[in-house]
C-alpha positions in Angstrom: 13.1 32.8 -51.6 11.9 29.3 -51.1 8.1 29.0 -50.9 6.6 28.4 -47.4 4.5 25.6 -48.9 7.7 23.6 -49.9 9.3 24.1 -46.5 6.1 23.0 -44.6 5.4 20.0 -46.8 8.9 18.8 -47.4 11.2 20.0 -44.6 13.5 17.0 -44.8 13.9 17.4 -48.5 14.8 21.1 -48.1 17.4 20.3 -45.4 19.0 17.5 -47.4 19.2 19.5 -50.7 20.7 22.5 -49.0 23.5 20.3 -47.6 24.7 20.1 -51.2 25.3 23.9 -50.9 27.1 23.3 -47.6 24.2 25.0 -45.8 22.8 23.5 -42.6 19.1 24.2 -42.4 18.4 21.6 -39.8 17.5 24.2 -37.2 16.3 27.0 -39.4 13.6 25.1 -41.4 11.8 23.8 -38.3 12.1 27.3 -36.8 10.3 28.8 -39.8 7.5 26.2 -39.5 7.1 26.9 -35.8 6.9 30.6 -36.3 4.4 30.1 -39.1 2.3 27.9 -36.8 2.2 30.9 -34.4 1.2 33.1 -37.3 -1.7 30.7 -38.2 -2.9 30.7 -34.6 -2.9 34.5 -34.5 -4.7 34.7 -37.8 -7.4 32.2 -36.5 -7.8 34.3 -33.3 -8.0 37.5 -35.3 -10.6 36.1 -37.8 -12.7 34.8 -34.9 -12.5 38.2 -33.1 -13.4 40.1 -36.2 -16.4 37.8 -36.8 -17.6 38.4 -33.2 -17.0 42.1 -33.6 -19.2 42.2 -36.7 -21.9 40.2 -35.1 -22.1 42.4 -32.0 -22.0 45.6 -34.1 -25.0 44.4 -36.1 -27.0 43.8 -32.9 -26.6 47.4 -31.7 -29.0 48.8 -34.4 -31.6 46.1 -33.6 -31.4 46.7 -29.9 -31.9 50.5 -30.4 -34.9 49.8 -32.6 -36.4 47.7 -29.9 -35.8 50.4 -27.3 -33.3 48.3 -25.4 -30.9 51.2 -24.8 -29.0 49.6 -21.9 -28.4 46.4 -23.9 -27.3 48.5 -26.9 -24.8 50.5 -24.7 -23.4 47.2 -23.4 -23.0 46.0 -27.0 -21.2 49.2 -27.9 -18.7 48.7 -25.0 -18.2 45.1 -26.1 -17.6 46.2 -29.7 -15.0 48.8 -28.5 -13.3 46.0 -26.5 -13.3 43.7 -29.5 -11.9 46.4 -31.7 -9.0 46.9 -29.3 -8.5 43.2 -29.2 -8.4 43.1 -33.1 -5.9 46.0 -33.1 -3.6 44.1 -30.7 -3.9 40.9 -32.7 -3.2 42.7 -36.0 0.0 44.2 -34.5 1.1 40.8 -33.2 0.3 39.2 -36.6 2.4 41.8 -38.4 5.3 41.2 -36.0 5.2 37.4 -36.4 4.9 37.7 -40.2 8.0 39.8 -40.3 9.8 37.4 -38.0 8.9 34.5 -40.3 9.9 36.4 -43.5 13.2 37.5 -41.9 13.9 33.8 -41.3 12.7 32.7 -44.8 15.2 35.0 -46.6 18.1 33.3 -44.8 17.6 30.1 -46.7 19.5 29.8 -50.1 17.9 28.4 -53.2 17.8 24.6 -53.5 20.4 23.3 -56.0 19.2 21.4 -59.0 19.6 17.7 -59.2 22.2 18.3 -61.9 24.5 20.1 -59.4 27.7 18.1 -58.6 28.7 17.6 -55.0 31.7 19.5 -53.8 32.9 22.3 -51.5 35.3 24.4 -53.4 36.1 25.6 -57.0 38.4 22.6 -57.3 35.3 20.4 -57.2 33.7 22.1 -60.2 33.0 19.9 -63.2 34.6 20.9 -66.6 31.8 20.3 -69.2 33.8 21.0 -72.3 36.7 23.1 -73.7 37.2 24.9 -77.0 39.7 26.9 -78.9 43.5 26.6 -78.8 45.9 28.2 -76.4 48.4 30.3 -78.2 52.1 29.4 -78.2 53.8 32.6 -77.1 57.4 33.2 -76.0 58.0 36.0 -73.4 54.3 37.0 -73.3 53.5 40.2 -71.5 50.6 40.4 -69.1 47.7 42.7 -70.2 48.6 45.5 -67.8 52.0 45.8 -69.4 50.5 45.7 -72.9 47.9 48.3 -71.9 50.8 50.6 -70.8 53.0 49.8 -73.8 50.2 50.7 -76.3 48.6 53.4 -74.2 45.2 51.7 -74.0 44.4 51.8 -70.2 45.6 54.1 -67.5 45.3 52.5 -64.1 47.1 55.4 -62.3 44.5 57.9 -63.7 41.8 55.7 -62.2 43.5 55.8 -58.8 43.8 59.5 -59.0 40.2 60.1 -60.0 38.6 57.5 -57.7 40.8 54.7 -56.4 42.1 51.3 -57.2 39.8 49.2 -59.3 38.5 52.1 -61.5 40.6 52.0 -64.7 40.5 54.8 -67.3 40.4 53.5 -70.9 41.7 55.7 -73.7 42.4 55.8 -77.4 42.1 52.4 -79.0 41.5 50.9 -75.5 38.3 52.9 -75.2 37.3 52.1 -78.7 37.7 48.4 -78.0 35.4 48.7 -75.0 32.7 50.4 -77.1 33.2 47.8 -79.9 32.8 44.9 -77.5 29.6 46.4 -76.0 28.1 47.0 -79.4 29.1 43.6 -80.7 27.6 41.7 -77.8 24.4 43.7 -77.9 24.0 43.1 -81.6 24.6 39.4 -81.2 22.1 39.2 -78.4 19.4 41.2 -80.3 19.9 38.9 -83.3 19.2 35.9 -80.9 15.8 37.4 -80.0 16.6 39.5 -76.9 15.0 42.9 -76.6 17.5 45.6 -75.6 16.9 47.5 -72.4 18.7 50.5 -71.0 17.9 50.5 -67.3 18.9 52.8 -64.4 22.2 52.3 -62.8 20.8 52.7 -59.3 17.9 50.7 -57.7 15.8 50.9 -54.7 15.8 48.4 -51.8 12.8 46.5 -53.1 14.7 45.8 -56.4 17.9 44.7 -54.6 15.8 42.4 -52.5 13.9 41.0 -55.4 16.9 39.5 -57.1 18.4 38.2 -53.9 21.2 40.9 -53.5 19.7 41.9 -50.2 20.2 40.9 -47.5 22.8 38.3 -48.8 25.2 40.7 -50.7 24.6 44.0 -48.9 28.3 44.4 -48.1 29.2 44.0 -51.7 27.1 46.9 -53.1 27.7 50.6 -53.0 25.0 52.3 -51.1 23.7 55.9 -51.6 22.5 56.2 -48.0 20.6 59.5 -48.3 18.2 58.2 -50.9 18.6 54.5 -49.9 19.6 53.6 -53.5 22.1 50.9 -54.5 24.5 51.1 -57.4 23.8 48.0 -59.5 26.3 45.1 -59.3 24.9 43.8 -62.6 22.1 44.7 -65.1 20.3 41.5 -63.9 18.9 43.5 -60.9 17.0 46.3 -62.7 16.1 44.3 -65.8 14.6 41.4 -63.9 12.8 43.8 -61.6 10.9 45.3 -64.5 8.5 42.4 -64.0 8.3 42.7 -60.2 4.6 42.4 -59.0 3.5 41.5 -62.5 1.2 38.7 -63.5 1.8 37.6 -67.1 -0.2 35.3 -69.3 1.5 32.0 -70.2 1.4 33.2 -73.8 3.5 36.3 -72.9 6.5 33.9 -72.1 9.3 33.7 -72.8 10.5 37.2 -72.1 14.1 37.7 -73.3 16.0 40.9 -72.5 19.5 42.2 -72.9 21.2 45.2 -71.4 24.6 46.9 -71.3 25.5 48.7 -68.0 28.5 49.6 -66.0 28.5 47.4 -62.9 29.7 48.4 -59.4 31.0 46.0 -56.8 32.9 46.7 -53.6 34.7 43.4 -53.8 35.5 43.6 -50.1 38.3 41.4 -49.1 39.9 41.1 -52.5 43.7 41.2 -52.5 46.9 39.7 -54.0 47.8 38.8 -57.5 44.2 38.1 -58.6 43.4 41.8 -58.5 46.2 42.9 -60.9 45.2 44.9 -63.9 41.7 44.1 -65.1 41.3 40.8 -63.2 39.1 42.3 -60.4 37.5 45.8 -60.6 35.1 47.9 -58.6 33.6 49.3 -61.8 33.4 47.4 -65.1 31.2 47.1 -68.2 29.0 44.1 -68.9 26.3 43.0 -71.3 23.7 40.8 -69.6 21.0 38.5 -70.9 17.9 37.7 -68.9 15.0 35.3 -69.6 11.6 34.8 -67.9 10.3 31.3 -68.6 7.6 28.8 -68.0 8.9 26.3 -65.4 8.8 23.3 -67.8 11.0 25.3 -70.3 13.6 26.8 -68.1 16.3 24.1 -68.3 16.1 23.9 -72.1 16.4 27.8 -72.0 19.5 27.5 -69.8 21.1 25.2 -72.4 20.1 27.7 -75.1 21.8 30.5 -73.2 24.9 28.5 -72.6 25.2 27.7 -76.3 24.7 31.4 -77.1 27.4 32.6 -74.8 29.7 29.8 -76.2 29.2 31.1 -79.7 30.2 34.6 -78.5 33.4 33.4 -76.9 34.2 31.2 -80.0 33.7 34.3 -82.3 36.4 36.1 -80.3 38.8 33.2 -81.0 39.6 32.7 -77.4 40.5 29.4 -75.7 37.7 28.7 -73.2 36.1 26.1 -71.0 32.6 25.7 -69.6 32.4 24.7 -65.9 29.4 23.4 -64.0 29.6 24.7 -60.5 29.5 22.3 -57.5 27.2 23.0 -54.6 29.8 24.6 -52.4 30.8 27.1 -55.1 27.3 28.2 -56.1 25.6 31.5 -55.4 22.9 31.9 -52.7 20.2 32.4 -55.4 21.1 29.9 -58.2 19.7 26.4 -58.7 22.3 25.6 -61.4 25.2 27.6 -62.8 27.6 27.2 -65.7 30.7 29.4 -65.7 32.7 30.4 -68.8 36.4 30.8 -68.4 38.9 32.0 -71.0 42.6 31.3 -70.9 45.0 34.3 -70.5 48.3 33.3 -72.0 50.7 35.6 -70.1 49.2 34.9 -66.7 48.8 31.2 -67.7 45.5 31.1 -65.8 41.8 30.7 -66.5 39.6 33.9 -66.1 35.9 33.8 -65.4 34.0 35.9 -68.0 30.4 34.7 -67.6 28.1 32.9 -65.3 24.8 31.6 -66.7 22.3 30.5 -64.1 18.8 29.2 -63.7 17.1 30.5 -60.5 13.9 28.5 -61.0 11.2 30.2 -58.8 13.6 31.6 -56.1 13.8 35.2 -57.5 10.2 35.0 -58.8 8.9 34.3 -55.3 10.7 37.4 -54.0 9.6 39.5 -57.0 6.0 38.2 -57.0 6.6 37.5 -60.7 3.8 35.2 -61.8 1.8 34.0 -64.8 -1.6 32.6 -65.5 -1.5 29.1 -66.8 -4.0 27.5 -69.3 -6.4 26.8 -66.3 -6.1 30.5 -65.2 -4.2 29.4 -62.1 -1.5 31.8 -60.9 2.0 30.3 -60.9 5.5 31.5 -60.3 7.7 32.0 -63.4 11.3 30.9 -63.6 14.1 33.5 -64.1 17.5 33.0 -65.7 20.4 35.3 -66.5 23.9 35.3 -67.9 26.8 37.5 -68.8 27.1 37.9 -72.5 29.7 39.1 -71.8 31.7 40.8 -69.0 34.4 42.9 -70.6 37.4 43.3 -68.3 38.7 39.7 -68.4 37.7 39.4 -72.0 39.9 42.4 -72.7 42.7 40.9 -70.6 42.6 37.6 -72.6 42.3 39.4 -75.9 45.4 41.4 -75.2 47.5 38.6 -73.8 46.5 35.9 -76.4 46.7 38.1 -79.4 50.0 40.0 -78.8 52.4 40.0 -81.7 55.7 41.9 -82.4 53.6 44.5 -84.3 50.9 45.0 -81.7 47.7 43.3 -80.5 45.6 41.6 -83.2 41.9 42.2 -83.2 39.6 39.2 -83.9 37.9 39.3 -87.3 34.4 39.5 -85.7 35.3 42.7 -83.9 37.1 44.5 -86.7 33.9 46.0 -88.2 33.2 47.5 -84.8 36.7 48.7 -83.9 37.6 50.1 -87.3 41.1 48.7 -87.0 42.8 45.3 -87.2 45.7 45.9 -84.7 46.3 47.9 -81.5 49.8 49.5 -81.4 
């Protein structure tokens, strides 16, 4: 959530920057300021009324001591009237504050100055590429390889739940477990503390990371308890520090977590949803950092390099893409996507997004720190996939297929316990 201070002091800047995200704030930003002016007027009236209420209340005792009962009774009546007035003003103030906050959460995060202009994924900027695309003849797509070697059963998933819930088995299940352990071990070696969070969160947690109200339709909701199945480990892990004030010396905080992720993916259809390309439940290992503002962009670069090393170790052809304004998420200030090439499909598959949110999430979370002057400041939050499994598995199967089976990259072999899947 953008700070009210920024919107009040620099409304034109906010409006202009949000145009990069293809968001028109020309009416909303002034509306927020106008509603906040109403709030200020109500707060001033309430403060004056409370002050008068206290003054009159103090007079009652003095008047009684002086034997001025009639004046004291009149003061009591005036106090009662002032209390009712205070109650009315407090109710009006609560209503206008809610109205202002409901408007505030409609504004996306401002894009960083580094964000390229553009409207669609076609306008994203390729930062660099690595690895080599395999030269394969008559390559099978991963869903056919999964059936051929009995690694994944999509029909079982449909039977048990529905489309988008695959069942991994045999070496396919072992590969899943190996990837999770490998990613976690690499993240821990890079200084991240492993977290095992709940897979359901409350409304406050979903709001804190910006999933509510923006992505409400994409989350599975347990209505009776008002809990949400997590779309990513970012949500519970970042919320560990909701309503917390850290000391500057406590930063950075670096956390990693493996969780299943649950996404409704409403509106998904067509060839892009074949096999593992788009699922409702999938496994992912996440990295999250909390940083001092002046360090967050160097931390983002560090996270991008870390994810790049992971992809390189899997021997996959990849590219890193800087998202343009029109393709960015509601909450991000700057995002780098990682894509790997799937040989049989002959297409790039997104396997990670690494983002800096600056203070946007921290303002919602009330995640703060004390600087060297003891002043309370908002921290910066960052997160990235390290890595999401489904499309990694798809690329591993398609790129590493041989006449004898699917070859396992050397880095994974100590974790799988086998060199080939057949």
